[in-house]
C-alpha positions as CSV (number, residue, x, y, z in Angstrom):
1,X,-2.9,23.7,-17.3
2,X,-1.0,22.8,-14.1
3,X,-3.7,20.3,-13.2
4,X,-3.4,18.7,-16.6
5,X,0.4,18.4,-16.2
6,X,0.0,16.9,-12.7
7,X,-2.4,14.3,-14.1
8,X,-0.1,13.4,-17.0
9,X,2.8,13.1,-14.6
10,X,0.8,10.8,-12.3
11,X,-0.4,8.7,-15.3
12,X,3.2,8.3,-16.5
13,X,4.3,7.4,-13.0
14,X,1.6,4.7,-12.7
15,X,2.1,3.3,-16.1
16,X,5.9,2.9,-15.6
17,X,5.8,1.7,-12.0
18,X,6.7,-1.9,-11.0
19,X,4.0,-3.8,-9.0
20,X,5.9,-3.0,-5.8
21,X,5.9,0.7,-6.6
22,X,2.2,0.6,-7.5
23,X,1.5,-0.8,-4.0
24,X,3.4,2.1,-2.5
25,X,1.4,4.5,-4.7
26,X,-1.9,2.9,-3.5
27,X,-0.9,3.3,0.1
28,X,0.0,6.9,-0.5
29,X,-3.4,7.5,-2.0
30,X,-5.2,5.7,0.8
31,X,-3.4,7.9,3.3
32,X,-4.2,11.1,1.3
33,X,-7.9,10.3,0.9
34,X,-8.1,9.2,4.6
35,X,-6.7,12.6,5.5
36,X,-9.3,14.3,3.3
37,X,-12.1,12.3,5.0
38,X,-10.7,13.3,8.5
39,X,-10.5,16.9,7.6
40,X,-14.0,16.9,6.1
41,X,-15.3,15.5,9.4
42,X,-13.4,18.1,11.4
43,X,-14.6,21.0,9.2
44,X,-18.2,19.7,9.1
45,X,-17.9,19.3,5.3
46,X,-19.8,16.1,4.6
47,X,-19.1,16.1,0.8
48,X,-15.3,16.3,1.4
49,X,-15.6,13.6,4.1
50,X,-17.6,11.3,2.0
51,X,-15.4,11.7,-1.1
52,X,-12.2,11.0,0.9
53,X,-13.8,8.0,2.6
54,X,-15.1,6.6,-0.7
55,X,-11.7,6.9,-2.4
56,X,-9.9,5.4,0.6
57,X,-12.3,2.5,0.8
58,X,-11.8,1.9,-3.0
59,X,-8.1,1.8,-2.5
60,X,-8.4,-0.7,0.4
61,X,-10.5,-2.9,-1.8
62,X,-7.9,-2.7,-4.6
63,X,-5.1,-3.5,-2.2
64,X,-7.1,-6.6,-1.1
65,X,-8.0,-7.7,-4.6
66,X,-4.4,-7.3,-5.7
67,X,-3.1,-9.9,-3.3
68,X,-1.7,-13.0,-4.9
69,X,-2.4,-15.8,-2.5
70,X,-0.7,-18.4,-4.7
71,X,2.6,-16.9,-3.8
72,X,2.2,-16.5,-0.1
73,X,-1.1,-17.7,1.2
74,X,-0.5,-16.9,4.9
75,X,0.9,-13.4,4.2
76,X,-2.0,-12.6,1.9
77,X,-4.5,-13.8,4.5
78,X,-3.0,-11.6,7.1
79,X,-2.9,-8.6,4.8
80,X,-6.5,-9.3,3.6
81,X,-7.6,-9.3,7.3
82,X,-5.7,-6.0,7.9
83,X,-7.3,-4.3,4.9
84,X,-10.8,-5.6,5.9
85,X,-10.3,-4.3,9.4
86,X,-9.2,-0.9,8.1
87,X,-12.2,-0.8,5.7
88,X,-14.7,-1.6,8.5
89,X,-13.0,0.8,10.9
90,X,-13.3,3.6,8.3
91,X,-16.9,2.8,7.7
92,X,-17.6,2.8,11.4
93,X,-15.7,6.1,12.0
94,X,-17.6,7.8,9.1
95,X,-20.9,6.5,10.4
96,X,-20.1,7.9,13.8
97,X,-18.7,11.1,12.3
98,X,-15.5,10.4,14.3
99,X,-12.4,12.1,13.0
100,X,-10.3,10.3,15.7
101,X,-11.4,6.9,14.3
102,X,-10.3,8.0,10.8
103,X,-7.0,9.2,12.2
104,X,-6.4,5.7,13.7
105,X,-7.0,4.2,10.2
106,X,-4.5,6.7,8.7
107,X,-2.0,5.9,11.4
108,X,-2.1,2.1,10.6
109,X,-1.9,2.9,6.8
110,X,1.1,5.2,7.4
111,X,2.8,2.4,9.4
112,X,2.1,-0.1,6.5
113,X,3.4,2.4,4.0
114,X,6.6,3.0,5.9
115,X,7.1,-0.8,6.3
116,X,6.7,-1.3,2.6
117,X,9.1,1.6,1.8
118,X,11.8,0.2,4.0
119,X,11.3,-3.2,2.5
120,X,11.7,-1.8,-1.0
121,X,14.9,0.0,0.1
122,X,16.3,-3.2,1.5
123,X,15.5,-5.1,-1.7
124,X,17.2,-2.6,-3.8
125,X,20.3,-2.8,-1.6
126,X,20.2,-6.6,-1.8
127,X,19.7,-6.6,-5.5
128,X,22.6,-4.2,-5.9
129,X,24.8,-6.4,-3.8
130,X,23.9,-9.4,-6.0
131,X,24.7,-7.5,-9.2
132,X,28.1,-6.4,-8.0
133,X,29.2,-9.8,-6.6
134,X,27.6,-11.8,-9.3
135,X,26.3,-14.2,-6.7
136,X,22.7,-14.3,-5.6
137,X,22.3,-13.1,-2.1
138,X,18.7,-14.5,-1.9
139,X,16.0,-16.1,-3.9
140,X,15.9,-15.5,-7.6
141,X,12.8,-15.3,-9.8
142,X,10.7,-18.4,-9.2
143,X,12.4,-19.3,-6.0
144,X,10.9,-19.0,-2.6
145,X,12.0,-16.5,0.0
146,X,10.6,-14.5,2.9
147,X,8.5,-11.6,1.8
148,X,8.3,-8.0,2.9
149,X,5.7,-8.8,5.6
150,X,7.5,-11.8,6.9
151,X,7.3,-15.2,5.3
152,X,6.2,-15.1,1.7
153,X,7.4,-15.3,-1.9
154,X,8.1,-12.8,-4.6
155,X,7.1,-9.2,-4.0
156,X,5.4,-7.5,-6.9
157,X,6.6,-10.0,-9.3
158,X,10.0,-8.4,-9.7
159,X,12.0,-8.1,-6.5
160,X,12.6,-10.6,-3.7
161,X,13.8,-10.5,-0.1
162,X,16.3,-13.0,1.1
163,X,15.2,-14.9,4.3
């Protein structure tokens, strides 16, 4: 019953999340499954390693396919290159049965996740400042501004970062 409740909670969380929050959830999942793959390699459990790696690669593919290059082509190109690098590094580490290689992928994903979390916090603060003063502190819907990763447009279709 507990597993069912956890699945329902996760389903509700995903269905009600903004696009920016969904990206954070995907990064969390990629890290979790990367850890599963690493632990599987360390414990000589090939099924666990394969399942974790497969899920992590699927999330990296989803992160790449979710990029909206019409909003920030340069940023999307950089992120796409990063996710492709992580994907290839994960495949190589799994092929070599190298837990250290998987750990390096997890380290980069963790950095990416923390960057995104801090960006979201800053955006919330800026949006709160905008709502209390009544004056926009940065770009509004449809306007261009600098994105979370430095030099883009709207983030997740809802929140924006002032340049």
